[in-house]
Residue frames as a rotation matrix with the C-alpha (Angstrom) as fourth column:
UNK 1
0.978 0.082 -0.193 70.01
0.130 -0.959 0.251 -145.56
-0.164 -0.271 -0.949 182.21
UNK 2
0.168 -0.969 -0.179 73.85
-0.015 -0.184 0.983 -145.95
-0.986 -0.163 -0.046 182.10
UNK 3
-0.262 -0.297 0.918 73.61
0.833 0.411 0.371 -146.83
-0.487 0.862 0.140 178.45
UNK 4
0.719 0.588 0.371 71.66
0.682 -0.699 -0.214 -143.59
0.133 0.407 -0.904 177.80
UNK 5
0.757 -0.516 -0.402 74.37
-0.131 -0.722 0.680 -141.58
-0.640 -0.462 -0.614 179.62
UNK 6
-0.155 -0.889 0.431 77.02
0.343 0.361 0.868 -143.38
-0.927 0.282 0.249 177.50
UNK 7
0.082 0.260 0.962 75.15
0.995 0.035 -0.094 -142.63
-0.058 0.965 -0.255 174.33
UNK 8
0.964 0.261 -0.059 74.85
0.261 -0.965 -0.004 -138.86
-0.058 -0.012 -0.998 175.30
UNK 9
0.467 -0.865 -0.182 78.59
-0.136 -0.274 0.952 -138.73
-0.874 -0.420 -0.245 176.21
UNK 10
-0.265 -0.601 0.754 79.53
0.639 0.476 0.605 -140.44
-0.722 0.642 0.258 172.92
UNK 11
0.467 0.473 0.747 77.45
0.862 -0.430 -0.267 -137.95
0.195 0.769 -0.609 170.83
UNK 12
0.963 -0.131 -0.235 78.99
-0.024 -0.911 0.411 -135.09
-0.268 -0.390 -0.881 172.80
UNK 13
0.078 -0.983 0.166 82.48
0.137 0.175 0.975 -136.46
-0.988 -0.053 0.148 172.12
UNK 14
-0.065 -0.008 0.998 81.60
0.941 0.333 0.064 -136.78
-0.332 0.943 -0.014 168.42
UNK 15
0.850 0.451 0.272 80.35
0.501 -0.852 -0.151 -133.12
0.163 0.264 -0.950 168.27
UNK 16
0.732 -0.606 -0.311 83.52
-0.167 -0.602 0.781 -131.95
-0.661 -0.520 -0.542 170.02
UNK 17
-0.179 -0.787 0.590 85.71
0.492 0.448 0.746 -133.82
-0.852 0.424 0.307 167.59
UNK 18
0.147 0.415 0.898 83.75
0.987 -0.002 -0.161 -132.23
-0.065 0.910 -0.410 164.73
UNK 19
0.967 0.236 0.102 84.19
0.231 -0.972 0.051 -128.74
0.111 -0.026 -0.994 166.04
UNK 20
0.436 -0.870 -0.231 87.97
0.584 0.078 0.808 -129.00
-0.685 -0.487 0.541 166.54
UNK 21
-0.303 -0.571 0.763 88.95
0.952 -0.150 0.266 -127.72
-0.037 0.807 0.589 163.13
UNK 22
0.396 0.601 0.694 86.55
0.511 -0.772 0.378 -124.72
0.763 0.205 -0.613 163.58
UNK 23
0.940 -0.141 -0.310 88.12
0.244 -0.353 0.903 -123.98
-0.237 -0.925 -0.298 167.04
UNK 24
0.034 -0.992 0.124 91.56
0.775 0.105 0.623 -124.20
-0.631 0.075 0.772 165.44
UNK 25
-0.143 -0.012 0.990 90.52
0.872 -0.475 0.120 -121.77
0.468 0.880 0.079 162.63
UNK 26
0.892 0.427 0.149 89.32
0.288 -0.790 0.541 -119.21
0.348 -0.440 -0.828 165.15
UNK 27
0.591 -0.725 -0.354 92.75
0.418 -0.101 0.903 -119.36
-0.690 -0.681 0.244 166.84
UNK 28
-0.159 -0.683 0.713 94.47
0.951 0.088 0.296 -118.91
-0.265 0.725 0.636 163.57
UNK 29
0.163 0.419 0.893 92.44
0.691 -0.695 0.199 -115.93
0.704 0.585 -0.403 162.55
UNK 30
0.977 0.156 -0.148 92.54
0.212 -0.573 0.792 -114.30
0.039 -0.805 -0.592 166.00
UNK 31
0.319 -0.942 -0.109 96.33
0.663 0.139 0.735 -114.72
-0.677 -0.307 0.669 166.04
UNK 32
-0.282 -0.385 0.879 96.67
0.954 -0.213 0.213 -113.14
0.105 0.898 0.427 162.69
UNK 33
0.538 0.647 0.540 94.45
0.456 -0.762 0.459 -110.21
0.709 -0.001 -0.706 163.71
UNK 34
0.865 -0.328 -0.379 96.45
0.296 -0.278 0.914 -109.68
-0.405 -0.903 -0.144 166.92
UNK 35
-0.086 -0.985 0.152 99.75
0.823 0.016 0.568 -109.70
-0.562 0.173 0.809 165.02
UNK 36
-0.122 0.094 0.988 98.40
0.793 -0.589 0.154 -107.19
0.597 0.803 -0.003 162.49
UNK 37
0.831 0.506 0.230 97.33
0.272 -0.731 0.626 -104.90
0.485 -0.457 -0.745 165.36
UNK 38
0.673 -0.681 -0.289 100.65
0.457 0.075 0.886 -105.29
-0.582 -0.728 0.362 167.07
UNK 39
-0.252 -0.785 0.567 102.60
0.943 -0.069 0.324 -104.46
-0.216 0.616 0.757 164.02
UNK 40
0.085 0.250 0.964 100.66
0.536 -0.828 0.168 -101.33
0.840 0.502 -0.204 163.20
UNK 41
0.978 0.156 -0.136 100.93
0.201 -0.551 0.810 -100.13
0.052 -0.819 -0.571 166.81
UNK 42
0.313 -0.939 -0.143 104.64
0.652 0.103 0.751 -100.67
-0.691 -0.328 0.644 166.69
UNK 43
-0.340 -0.507 0.792 105.00
0.941 -0.181 0.288 -98.99
-0.003 0.843 0.538 163.19
UNK 44
-0.291 0.394 0.872 102.54
0.372 -0.793 0.483 -96.13
0.881 0.465 0.084 163.49
UNK 45
-0.998 -0.012 0.059 101.74
-0.050 -0.373 -0.926 -95.86
0.034 -0.928 0.372 167.15
UNK 46
-0.242 0.969 0.038 98.10
-0.970 -0.243 0.025 -96.63
0.034 -0.030 0.999 166.45
UNK 47
-0.966 -0.022 0.257 96.31
-0.049 0.994 -0.098 -99.71
-0.253 -0.107 -0.961 167.50
UNK 48
-0.616 0.766 -0.185 93.14
-0.648 -0.358 0.672 -100.08
0.449 0.533 0.717 165.33
UNK 49
-0.147 0.643 -0.752 91.58
0.206 0.763 0.612 -103.06
0.967 -0.065 -0.245 167.13
UNK 50
-0.103 0.252 0.962 89.71
-0.872 -0.488 0.034 -102.28
0.479 -0.835 0.271 170.29
UNK 51
-0.316 -0.089 0.945 88.87
-0.625 0.769 -0.136 -105.97
-0.714 -0.633 -0.298 171.10
UNK 52
-0.532 0.115 -0.839 88.10
-0.656 0.571 0.494 -109.34
0.536 0.813 -0.228 169.48
UNK 53
-0.105 0.566 0.818 85.32
-0.754 0.491 -0.437 -111.55
-0.649 -0.662 0.375 170.35
UNK 54
-0.636 -0.157 -0.755 84.73
-0.675 0.586 0.448 -115.10
0.372 0.795 -0.479 169.09
UNK 55
-0.081 0.571 0.817 82.38
-0.705 0.546 -0.452 -118.10
-0.704 -0.613 0.359 169.29
UNK 56
-0.975 -0.001 -0.223 81.55
-0.140 0.780 0.610 -121.51
0.174 0.626 -0.761 167.97
UNK 57
-0.200 0.973 -0.112 77.85
-0.754 -0.080 0.652 -122.11
0.626 0.215 0.750 167.10
UNK 58
-0.464 0.168 0.870 76.04
-0.705 0.525 -0.477 -124.28
-0.536 -0.835 -0.125 169.69
UNK 59
-0.937 0.173 0.302 74.56
0.301 0.839 0.453 -127.68
-0.175 0.516 -0.838 168.53
UNK 60
0.029 0.989 -0.146 71.02
0.672 -0.127 -0.729 -125.99
-0.740 -0.077 -0.668 168.83
UNK 61
0.225 0.084 -0.971 72.01
-0.360 -0.919 -0.163 -123.07
-0.906 0.386 -0.176 166.64
UNK 62
-0.826 -0.504 -0.252 73.65
-0.456 0.335 0.825 -125.45
-0.332 0.796 -0.506 164.01
UNK 63
-0.641 0.654 0.401 70.48
0.681 0.726 -0.096 -127.60
-0.354 0.211 -0.911 163.86
UNK 64
0.309 0.783 -0.540 68.26
0.311 -0.620 -0.720 -124.36
-0.898 0.055 -0.436 163.51
UNK 65
-0.119 -0.456 -0.882 70.55
-0.635 -0.648 0.421 -123.20
-0.764 0.610 -0.212 160.74
UNK 66
-0.962 -0.254 0.101 70.50
-0.118 0.719 0.685 -126.45
-0.246 0.647 -0.722 158.93
UNK 67
-0.210 0.966 0.149 66.60
0.776 0.257 -0.576 -126.39
-0.594 -0.006 -0.804 159.14
UNK 68
0.373 0.436 -0.819 66.37
-0.076 -0.865 -0.496 -122.88
-0.925 0.247 -0.289 157.72
UNK 69
-0.263 -0.562 -0.784 68.65
-0.824 -0.292 0.485 -123.81
-0.502 0.774 -0.387 154.91
UNK 70
0.750 0.660 0.042 66.88
-0.602 0.708 -0.368 -127.16
-0.272 0.251 0.929 154.41
UNK 71
-0.126 -0.858 -0.499 70.12
-0.854 0.350 -0.386 -129.06
0.505 0.377 -0.776 154.73
UNK 72
0.488 0.281 -0.827 70.51
0.063 0.933 0.354 -132.55
0.871 -0.225 0.437 155.92
UNK 73
0.696 -0.175 0.696 71.09
-0.712 -0.293 0.638 -132.80
0.092 -0.940 -0.329 159.73
UNK 74
0.882 -0.471 0.022 74.42
0.447 0.849 0.282 -134.63
-0.152 -0.239 0.959 159.31
UNK 75
0.114 -0.937 -0.331 78.13
0.490 -0.237 0.839 -134.12
-0.864 -0.258 0.432 159.00
UNK 76
-0.476 -0.253 0.842 77.84
0.879 -0.115 0.462 -133.31
-0.020 0.961 0.277 155.24
UNK 77
0.500 0.771 0.395 75.15
0.731 -0.620 0.286 -130.75
0.465 0.145 -0.873 156.01
UNK 78
0.780 -0.304 -0.547 77.23
0.333 -0.540 0.773 -129.09
-0.530 -0.785 -0.320 158.74
UNK 79
-0.214 -0.959 0.183 80.20
0.693 -0.017 0.721 -128.84
-0.689 0.282 0.668 156.39
UNK 80
-0.168 0.314 0.934 78.07
0.906 -0.324 0.272 -126.74
0.388 0.892 -0.230 154.09
UNK 81
0.835 0.521 -0.176 77.69
0.540 -0.715 0.445 -124.01
0.106 -0.467 -0.878 156.71
UNK 82
0.144 -0.868 0.475 80.19
0.522 -0.341 -0.782 -121.14
0.841 0.361 0.404 156.61
UNK 83
0.006 -0.110 0.994 79.49
-0.452 -0.887 -0.096 -119.46
0.892 -0.449 -0.055 159.85
UNK 84
0.626 0.095 -0.774 80.03
0.484 0.731 0.481 -122.32
0.612 -0.675 0.412 162.50
UNK 85
-0.039 -0.734 -0.678 83.09
0.964 -0.206 0.168 -120.28
-0.263 -0.647 0.716 163.68
UNK 86
0.499 0.281 0.820 82.96
0.577 -0.813 -0.073 -116.63
0.646 0.510 -0.568 163.99
UNK 87
-0.494 -0.620 -0.609 84.94
0.844 -0.510 -0.165 -113.57
-0.208 -0.596 0.776 165.20
UNK 88
0.771 0.544 0.330 83.71
0.572 -0.820 0.018 -110.05
0.280 0.175 -0.944 165.81
UNK 89
-0.330 -0.942 -0.057 86.45
0.938 -0.321 -0.129 -107.52
0.103 -0.097 0.990 165.52
UNK 90
0.734 0.632 -0.251 85.74
0.668 -0.738 0.094 -104.11
-0.126 -0.236 -0.964 167.10
UNK 91
-0.228 -0.871 0.436 87.66
0.910 -0.350 -0.224 -101.29
0.347 0.345 0.872 165.78
UNK 92
-0.425 -0.031 -0.905 88.15
0.599 -0.759 -0.255 -97.70
-0.679 -0.650 0.341 166.86
UNK 93
-0.275 0.258 -0.926 87.47
-0.462 -0.880 -0.108 -95.90
-0.843 0.398 0.361 163.56
UNK 94
0.751 0.644 0.148 85.82
-0.193 0.429 -0.882 -96.71
-0.631 0.634 0.447 160.19
UNK 95
0.476 -0.647 -0.596 89.08
-0.803 -0.045 -0.594 -96.47
0.357 0.761 -0.541 158.21
UNK 96
-0.399 -0.688 0.606 90.53
-0.864 0.504 0.003 -99.09
-0.308 -0.522 -0.795 160.60
UNK 97
0.355 0.651 0.671 87.83
-0.339 0.758 -0.557 -101.63
-0.871 -0.030 0.490 159.51
UNK 98
0.972 0.074 -0.221 88.82
-0.230 0.148 -0.962 -101.56
-0.039 0.986 0.161 155.81
UNK 99
0.197 -0.975 -0.105 92.49
-0.901 -0.138 -0.410 -101.52
0.386 0.176 -0.906 156.59
UNK 100
-0.241 -0.242 0.940 92.30
-0.741 0.671 -0.017 -104.47
-0.627 -0.701 -0.341 158.88
UNK 101
0.627 0.622 0.469 90.21
-0.143 0.684 -0.716 -106.42
-0.766 0.382 0.517 156.43
UNK 102
0.783 -0.401 -0.475 92.70
-0.572 -0.166 -0.803 -105.57
0.244 0.901 -0.359 153.59
UNK 103
-0.156 -0.959 0.235 95.79
-0.977 0.115 -0.178 -106.80
0.144 -0.258 -0.956 155.53
UNK 104
-0.138 0.120 0.983 94.08
-0.455 0.874 -0.171 -110.04
-0.880 -0.471 -0.066 156.59
UNK 105
0.769 0.502 0.396 92.76
0.021 0.599 -0.800 -111.07
-0.639 0.624 0.450 153.13
UNK 106
0.631 -0.620 -0.466 96.13
-0.737 -0.291 -0.610 -110.21
0.243 0.728 -0.641 151.52
UNK 107
-0.177 -0.723 0.668 97.74
-0.822 0.482 0.304 -112.94
-0.542 -0.495 -0.679 153.49
UNK 108
-0.542 -0.189 -0.819 98.43
-0.775 0.490 0.400 -116.00
0.326 0.851 -0.411 151.10
UNK 109
-0.949 0.169 -0.265 96.83
0.231 0.947 -0.224 -118.68
0.213 -0.274 -0.938 153.38
UNK 110
-0.470 0.844 -0.259 93.65
0.154 -0.210 -0.965 -116.69
-0.869 -0.494 -0.031 153.86
UNK 111
-0.903 0.185 0.388 91.12
0.401 0.037 0.915 -117.11
0.155 0.982 -0.107 151.08
UNK 112
-0.708 0.682 -0.184 88.13
-0.474 -0.652 -0.591 -114.76
-0.523 -0.332 0.785 150.69
UNK 113
-0.756 0.563 0.334 84.95
0.635 0.754 0.167 -116.52
-0.158 0.338 -0.928 150.09
UNK 114
0.182 0.916 0.356 82.40
0.857 -0.326 0.399 -113.77
0.482 0.232 -0.845 150.64
UNK 115
-0.871 -0.469 -0.146 82.52
0.491 -0.823 -0.287 -109.94
0.014 -0.321 0.947 151.16
UNK 116
0.236 0.946 0.224 79.42
0.857 -0.311 0.412 -107.95
0.459 0.095 -0.883 152.43
UNK 117
-0.872 -0.483 0.073 79.93
0.414 -0.809 -0.417 -104.21
0.260 -0.334 0.906 152.98
UNK 118
0.237 0.941 -0.241 77.01
0.908 -0.127 0.398 -103.24
0.344 -0.313 -0.885 155.23
UNK 119
-0.303 -0.390 -0.869 78.93
0.659 -0.745 0.104 -99.99
-0.688 -0.541 0.483 156.01
UNK 120
-0.954 -0.155 -0.257 78.64
-0.097 -0.653 0.751 -98.50
-0.284 0.742 0.608 152.58
UNK 121
-0.454 0.854 -0.255 75.32
-0.413 0.052 0.909 -100.24
0.790 0.518 0.329 152.01
UNK 122
-0.855 0.041 0.518 73.62
-0.494 0.243 -0.835 -100.64
-0.160 -0.969 -0.187 155.38
UNK 123
-0.741 0.668 -0.061 70.84
0.652 0.739 0.168 -103.22
0.158 0.085 -0.984 155.99
UNK 124
-0.152 0.826 0.543 67.23
0.351 -0.469 0.811 -101.95
0.924 0.314 -0.218 155.97
UNK 125
0.697 0.443 -0.564 67.07
0.658 -0.084 0.748 -101.63
0.284 -0.893 -0.350 159.75
UNK 126
0.826 -0.403 0.393 70.22
-0.415 -0.908 -0.059 -99.46
0.380 -0.114 -0.918 159.80
UNK 127
0.816 -0.508 0.274 72.61
0.173 0.668 0.724 -102.19
-0.551 -0.543 0.634 160.70
UNK 128
0.794 -0.580 -0.180 76.22
-0.508 -0.471 -0.721 -101.45
0.334 0.664 -0.669 159.75
UNK 129
0.376 -0.724 0.579 79.31
-0.331 0.478 0.814 -103.73
-0.865 -0.497 -0.059 159.70
UNK 130
0.011 -0.433 -0.902 81.75
-0.987 0.141 -0.080 -105.40
0.162 0.891 -0.425 157.32
UNK 131
0.539 0.216 0.814 81.19
-0.526 0.841 0.124 -109.10
-0.658 -0.495 0.567 156.98
UNK 132
-0.111 -0.669 -0.735 83.76
-0.966 0.245 -0.078 -111.46
0.232 0.702 -0.674 155.56
UNK 133
0.857 0.096 0.506 83.76
-0.223 0.955 0.197 -115.25
-0.465 -0.281 0.840 155.13
UNK 134
0.126 -0.900 -0.417 87.37
-0.962 -0.007 -0.274 -116.66
0.244 0.436 -0.866 154.71
UNK 135
0.986 0.080 -0.147 88.91
-0.030 0.949 0.315 -119.94
0.165 -0.306 0.938 154.83
UNK 136
0.171 -0.975 0.144 92.24
-0.972 -0.191 -0.134 -120.97
0.158 -0.117 -0.980 156.38
UNK 137
0.143 -0.203 -0.969 94.10
-0.297 0.925 -0.237 -124.27
0.944 0.321 0.072 156.26
UNK 138
0.170 -0.085 0.982 93.89
-0.974 0.138 0.181 -126.40
-0.151 -0.987 -0.059 159.38
UNK 139
-0.689 -0.410 -0.598 95.44
-0.444 0.891 -0.100 -129.94
0.573 0.197 -0.795 159.96
UNK 140
0.223 0.676 0.702 93.03
-0.939 0.343 -0.031 -132.58
-0.261 -0.653 0.711 160.99
UNK 141
0.581 -0.164 0.797 94.37
-0.064 0.967 0.246 -136.15
-0.812 -0.194 0.551 161.44
UNK 142
-0.291 -0.945 0.147 97.33
0.230 0.080 0.970 -135.30
-0.929 0.316 0.194 159.25
UNK 143
-0.135 0.299 0.945 95.07
0.989 -0.011 0.145 -134.01
0.053 0.954 -0.295 156.46
UNK 144
-0.890 -0.215 -0.403 95.13
0.256 -0.965 -0.050 -130.30
-0.378 -0.148 0.914 155.53
UNK 145
-0.126 0.932 0.339 91.52
0.989 0.093 0.111 -128.90
0.071 0.349 -0.934 155.23
UNK 146
-0.815 -0.033 0.578 90.18
0.119 -0.987 0.112 -125.41
0.567 0.160 0.808 154.47
UNK 147
-0.335 0.708 -0.621 87.87
0.930 0.143 -0.339 -124.29
-0.151 -0.691 -0.706 157.29
UNK 148
-0.072 0.394 0.916 85.46
0.490 -0.786 0.377 -121.41
0.869 0.476 -0.136 156.79
UNK 149
-0.548 -0.055 -0.835 85.38
0.787 -0.374 -0.491 -118.53
-0.285 -0.926 0.248 159.43
UNK 150
0.392 0.683 0.616 82.84
0.748 -0.627 0.219 -115.78
0.536 0.375 -0.756 159.51
UNK 151
-0.602 -0.605 -0.520 84.38
0.781 -0.583 -0.225 -112.31
-0.167 -0.542 0.824 160.53
UNK 152
0.624 0.691 0.365 82.33
0.670 -0.714 0.206 -109.26
0.403 0.116 -0.908 161.37
UNK 153
-0.557 -0.788 -0.264 84.44
0.831 -0.523 -0.191 -106.00
0.012 -0.326 0.945 161.58
UNK 154
0.366 0.730 0.577 82.84
0.644 -0.646 0.410 -102.87
0.672 0.221 -0.707 163.01
UNK 155
-0.468 -0.518 0.716 83.42
-0.175 -0.740 -0.649 -99.76
0.866 -0.429 0.256 165.06
UNK 156
-0.929 0.158 -0.335 82.58
0.357 0.141 -0.923 -99.39
-0.098 -0.977 -0.188 168.76
UNK 157
-0.583 0.764 -0.275 79.54
-0.611 -0.636 -0.471 -97.23
-0.535 -0.107 0.838 167.85
UNK 158
-0.217 0.450 -0.866 78.34
-0.743 0.500 0.446 -99.86
0.634 0.740 0.226 165.22
UNK 159
-0.631 -0.109 -0.768 78.66
0.213 0.928 -0.306 -102.53
0.746 -0.357 -0.562 167.95
UNK 160
-0.940 0.327 -0.093 76.85
-0.004 -0.286 -0.958 -100.56
-0.340 -0.901 0.270 170.50
UNK 161
-0.385 0.827 -0.409 73.93
-0.899 -0.436 -0.037 -100.04
-0.209 0.353 0.912 168.23
UNK 162
-0.206 0.279 -0.938 73.73
-0.551 0.759 0.347 -103.63
0.809 0.588 -0.003 167.10
UNK 163
-0.861 -0.092 -0.500 73.84
0.315 0.675 -0.667 -104.94
0.399 -0.732 -0.552 170.60
UNK 164
-0.797 0.586 -0.143 71.07
-0.129 -0.397 -0.909 -102.67
-0.590 -0.706 0.392 171.84
UNK 165
-0.266 0.722 -0.638 68.96
-0.956 -0.112 0.273 -103.08
0.126 0.683 0.720 168.75
UNK 166
-0.507 0.084 -0.858 69.16
-0.135 0.975 0.175 -106.83
0.851 0.205 -0.483 169.23
UNK 167
-0.922 0.103 -0.372 68.29
0.385 0.194 -0.902 -106.53
-0.021 -0.976 -0.218 172.90
UNK 168
-0.625 0.728 -0.281 65.27
-0.484 -0.644 -0.593 -104.17
-0.613 -0.234 0.755 172.16
UNK 169
-0.209 0.570 -0.794 63.87
-0.946 0.088 0.312 -106.01
0.248 0.817 0.521 169.05
UNK 170
-0.142 0.065 -0.988 64.38
-0.279 0.955 0.103 -109.65
0.950 0.290 -0.118 169.90
UNK 171
-0.660 -0.208 -0.722 64.35
0.502 0.593 -0.630 -109.77
0.559 -0.778 -0.286 173.75
UNK 172
-0.849 0.382 0.365 61.77
-0.501 -0.801 -0.327 -107.17
0.167 -0.461 0.871 174.69
UNK 173
-0.594 0.740 0.316 58.41
0.119 0.469 -0.875 -108.04
-0.796 -0.482 -0.366 176.22
UNK 174
0.481 0.856 -0.191 56.58
-0.001 -0.217 -0.976 -106.43
-0.877 0.470 -0.104 173.31
UNK 175
0.130 -0.329 0.935 57.12
0.948 0.317 -0.020 -106.68
-0.290 0.889 0.353 169.60
UNK 176
-0.616 -0.473 -0.630 58.79
0.205 -0.868 0.452 -103.66
-0.761 0.149 0.632 168.00
UNK 177
0.574 0.784 0.237 56.32
0.505 -0.110 -0.856 -101.87
-0.645 0.611 -0.459 165.73
UNK 178
0.352 -0.413 0.840 57.24
0.865 -0.200 -0.461 -99.93
0.358 0.888 0.287 162.57
UNK 179
0.835 -0.015 0.550 57.40
-0.113 -0.983 0.146 -96.60
0.539 -0.184 -0.822 164.50
UNK 180
0.763 -0.603 0.233 60.05
-0.204 0.117 0.972 -98.15
-0.613 -0.789 -0.034 167.05
UNK 181
0.392 -0.635 0.666 61.96
0.739 0.648 0.183 -99.63
-0.548 0.420 0.723 164.22
UNK 182
0.550 -0.153 0.821 62.24
0.554 -0.668 -0.496 -96.21
0.625 0.728 -0.283 162.50
UNK 183
0.923 -0.141 0.358 63.48
-0.346 -0.712 0.611 -94.79
0.169 -0.688 -0.706 165.70
UNK 184
0.591 -0.704 0.393 66.17
0.158 0.579 0.800 -97.35
-0.791 -0.411 0.453 165.96
UNK 185
0.386 -0.393 0.835 67.14
0.922 0.141 -0.360 -96.70
0.023 0.909 0.417 162.44
UNK 186
0.766 -0.032 0.642 67.46
0.073 -0.988 -0.138 -93.08
0.638 0.152 -0.755 163.21
UNK 187
0.771 -0.586 0.250 69.77
-0.333 -0.036 0.942 -93.99
-0.543 -0.809 -0.223 166.09
UNK 188
0.497 -0.584 0.642 71.81
0.696 0.710 0.106 -95.90
-0.518 0.394 0.759 163.64
UNK 189
0.468 -0.143 0.872 72.12
0.667 -0.590 -0.455 -92.84
0.580 0.794 -0.181 161.39
UNK 190
0.901 -0.211 0.380 73.08
-0.387 -0.785 0.483 -90.74
0.196 -0.582 -0.789 164.42
UNK 191
0.598 -0.731 0.329 75.84
0.099 0.474 0.875 -93.26
-0.795 -0.491 0.356 165.37
UNK 192
0.452 -0.451 0.770 77.12
0.890 0.292 -0.351 -93.19
-0.066 0.843 0.533 161.75
UNK 193
0.726 -0.103 0.679 77.44
0.096 -0.964 -0.250 -89.36
0.681 0.247 -0.690 162.03
UNK 194
0.830 -0.410 0.378 79.31
-0.485 -0.195 0.852 -89.78
-0.276 -0.891 -0.361 165.31
UNK 195
0.577 -0.620 0.532 81.63
0.549 0.777 0.309 -92.35
-0.605 0.114 0.788 163.73
UNK 196
0.398 -0.326 0.858 82.50
0.807 -0.321 -0.496 -90.01
0.438 0.889 0.135 160.83
UNK 197
0.774 -0.151 0.615 83.02
-0.294 -0.946 0.138 -86.93
0.561 -0.288 -0.776 163.14
UNK 198
0.770 -0.561 0.306 85.22
-0.171 0.280 0.945 -89.01
-0.615 -0.779 0.119 165.64
UNK 199
0.388 -0.664 0.639 87.38
0.843 0.536 0.046 -90.24
-0.373 0.521 0.768 162.67
UNK 200
0.560 -0.093 0.823 87.58
0.448 -0.802 -0.395 -86.65
0.697 0.590 -0.408 161.34
UNK 201
0.872 -0.254 0.419 88.79
-0.484 -0.583 0.653 -85.48
0.079 -0.772 -0.631 164.75
UNK 202
0.673 -0.639 0.371 91.36
0.240 0.664 0.709 -88.26
-0.699 -0.388 0.600 164.99
UNK 203
0.395 -0.492 0.776 92.73
0.904 0.058 -0.424 -87.28
0.163 0.869 0.468 161.56
UNK 204
0.704 -0.103 0.703 93.04
-0.004 -0.990 -0.141 -83.69
0.710 0.097 -0.697 162.51
UNK 205
0.826 -0.275 0.492 94.84
-0.551 -0.215 0.806 -84.63
-0.116 -0.937 -0.329 165.74
UNK 206
0.280 -0.692 0.665 97.20
-0.028 0.687 0.726 -87.20
-0.960 -0.222 0.173 164.34
UNK 207
-0.427 -0.476 -0.768 99.40
-0.800 -0.196 0.566 -87.84
-0.421 0.857 -0.298 161.27
UNK 208
0.626 0.683 -0.376 97.81
-0.779 0.547 -0.306 -90.03
-0.003 0.485 0.875 158.68
UNK 209
-0.218 -0.742 0.634 99.12
-0.694 0.574 0.434 -93.57
-0.686 -0.345 -0.641 158.97
UNK 210
0.246 0.359 0.900 97.21
0.245 0.876 -0.416 -95.42
-0.938 0.323 0.128 156.33
């Protein structure tokens, strides 16, 4: 029994060690975003970032992803995943999204790997957001390695819809039929109109800063 506990603890320790660079990468990106936000607020009196959320995939989520991608369930397989560490950046207005993304990827130690614009080209279900995968250099055991981070940037309205849609489609007692999905998509379109109108009002009330 004690041996089993020791084995479990040993595996947990190995997993935590494996996750350390990903945790460090999240801190680096989060700090960069906070500095960008603070600089813009100081310079223009506008804070584009409403809040920042972040997470590290759980062991179960990592295994599920490896299985879906048909990758080996080992360290080499894990290193092929680009979304183990992730941040969600919630902005006030649509223009804020693109400006924040631009300022981030222009930094010389941030390398853009993938760029998906689901704002201009929404997903079939109506989902809208800007998805980036970038790498940042992180020291591990005196070695400098490039660690991938997935970043989702969206407005408050986009985040509201995405959260509720996930709750309704994936966590409800009944399976959502096509009619329900169409209604949800209609809600996404209404949210888009709200986003555009809110930004228009903001621009009418404030001096352009971008």
